N, C-alpha and C positions, 0 to 999 in steps of 0.2 A: 299146527300141535305149539302147546306152549312149556317150555321147562325153565326148571331154577338154572342161577346162574352158575350151581357148584356140579348141574351134569352137564354143563355145556359142553366140557372138553372132550368128555366121556363119547359125546355122540358127534361131534364134529370131527374127531379123530378115527372113530371106526365105524359110526352108523353114517355116515351123511356121503362118503368116500363109497361105500357098498352100494348105497342106496342108486347114486350115479353110474355107478357101472351094471347094477341087474336090470333098473329101470330107467333107460336113457331120458326120457321124455317125460318123467316125472317134474312137477314143478311143486316147491314146498315153500311152505310158508312159517318161520321159527318166529317165535314173541317170548318176550320176557314174562317170568310168571309174575302175576300180580292179582289182588284180591278180589279180582273179577273174571277172574279164568276161568272159574268153575260155569259163571253164568254163560260164556261161551260158548261151554260143554254143552248145556241146559238147550240154547237159542241153537243150534245147528253152527256155529262161524267158527269153532273148533272142532278136530276130530279126535287131537288127544290131548289129555293132560300129566305130565309127571310129576307127582308133589309130593313133598318130606311129608313125614309123619308130624313132624311137629307144628305144622300149619294145616289148618282145616277148611279153609275159604267157602266154607257152605256146603261142602261136597254130600256130609250127612244130611242133608235139609234138601236137595235136590235130588226127584224119586227118577229112576230109569238111569243110574249109571252103574257101570261094572267097573270092579278095582279088581286089579294082579298084582301082588307085591313083587317089585324088582329086584332091586338089593340092598344091602343093610350099609352101613359105615360108621367109623367111630367120629366123634366129635374131638377136636386136637386146638391145639394154642399157636398159634406163628408169635414172634419175636422176631426182631431186628437180628441179624449176627453182629457178634458183640453188646447183645443185650445183657445190663447185671446180674437180673436173674437168674443166666447161664450159668455164672459160676458160683451162685449161691444155690440151698437148698430149693425144692421146686416145691411148695405144698398149697393146700386152700388156702391158708393165711396169707402163702406171699403173691400167690393169682388174686385174692381180694384188697390188696394192700398196691397191686398196681393200678395206671387207667386205660382205659379200652377205648377200641375203638369198636362202631356196631353197624351193624347192615340194618338199615329200616329206623325208625322213628327214635329219636331218641325219650320217649315216651308214650307210651300204648300198648296193643295186644303184645303182651311177654313172649319171648323167646324161651325156649325150650331149657335153655341154661338158667333163667332167672325165674321160671315158674321153681326148680329145685331149690333155688338157692331162696326164696322166698318162704319155701318148706320148711328151710332150717332157718328162717330168722335173718337170711343174709341178703346184702345186697351188691350189685358190683357197681364201678364208678364210669359209669359210661362218659368220657369226655368230648366225644365226636360221633356223629353218626352221620353214613354216607347212604347213596343209593345203591351203590353197586361193590360185588367184591374186589374187584382188580381195585378200584378206589381205595377200599378199607388195607389192602395189601400192599399201596404203594405209601400210605401214611403209615403203615404197622414199619415200613422198612423204612420210613425215613425217622421215625419218632420214638420212642421208647414204649408207646401207646400197644396193648397186646392184642389180639384179633383171635376170639373164636372163631373157628371154621370148621369144614370138613377133611378127612384125610385125603379123599381124592384131589379135592381144591388144592390142598398141601402139594399133594405130588406133582402138581402141575405149576404148581409156584414156584415152588424151590429153586426150580430150573431158570425161573426169570427175574426173579425178584433176591437181592440180600437177605434172606426172613432164615429163619430153622424151627425146626416143629418142636415142641414139647408138649407134654400127655395133659390132659386138662383133667386136673385133681380131685376131681367128683366122680362117684360111681355112679356109669350112665350105660343103658343097656343101649346097644347100637340102634342109629338112626334108620327106619324102613320110609324106602320110596315106595310110592305105588302108582302104574300106570290105571289112569280112567279112562274111561269112553262109553259116551251114550248108547243104551240099547237101540236107537234109530241106525246105528252102525255097525251092530254087533254079528251080523251074521254077511256083512258087506264084505264079500272074498277081498277087494283092495285093501279094506281096512284090516282085515284078518294078516293078510301077508304082510302091511306095515307094522300091526302089530307085533308080530313074529320076530322082525327084523330087530324093532328095540328091544325086546325082550333079550335075544340074542347077544345082541351090542352090548346089554346093561351085565350079563351075566360076566364078561369080558375081566369086569371089575371084580366080579368075586375069586379072581383066579390069581390076580395080583397081588 
C-alpha cells in the first residue's frame, strides 16, 4: 500500500493497530508515495494507493482503476513559534513576502498552491526544497521559512515541533484524497476487507 506522508499519521494511529488486532497474521508493506506509484497498481506490485487530489501521477491514463473518495482537508501554513508574521496582519501580500520551504523540487510540476497563484499572475519565493514533510517542518521550526501543508499534518506536528498554524490566505476548496485500486483486486474478499478498514480509519478524520 502506498500513502502520502500527510496521511501516514492517520494510518499509523488508527488503521495499523486495528489491522494487527483483527488479522494477527497479516503482513503489510507501506511505501511512500512517488510518481511511479500508479504504475505499481497497474503492474500488480501494489494493492492500494492513497492519492491527494493535487497529484495526478498518471492515474487517469491507466485503464482498470477504481477510485473512492476518502476524505477532505484544508491547506494551512506552518510557521515557527515567535515568527514576526504572528504579530502582524496575515494576508496574501504577507504570505508572498515571506520565503518558503517546499516538499518536492524547487522547479518542476507545480503544486496546487503554485497553480492558483500562477492563475493570479503571482508566485511564491521557495528558498528550500526537501524530500519529506518532517524535514520541511523541522526547517520551519528553525527558520523564518513558511511551510504550506495540510490540516491533519499540522495537528500531528504541533505536538512535536515548536510551530504554529496560520490559515492559507487564498480561497481554496478542501483537498480531496482518493483511494485507488486495480480491477483485478476489486472482487477479492481480502482486498475488500482492507479497503473497508482504510475507509473506516479515514472517516475518523472527518469527525476531528
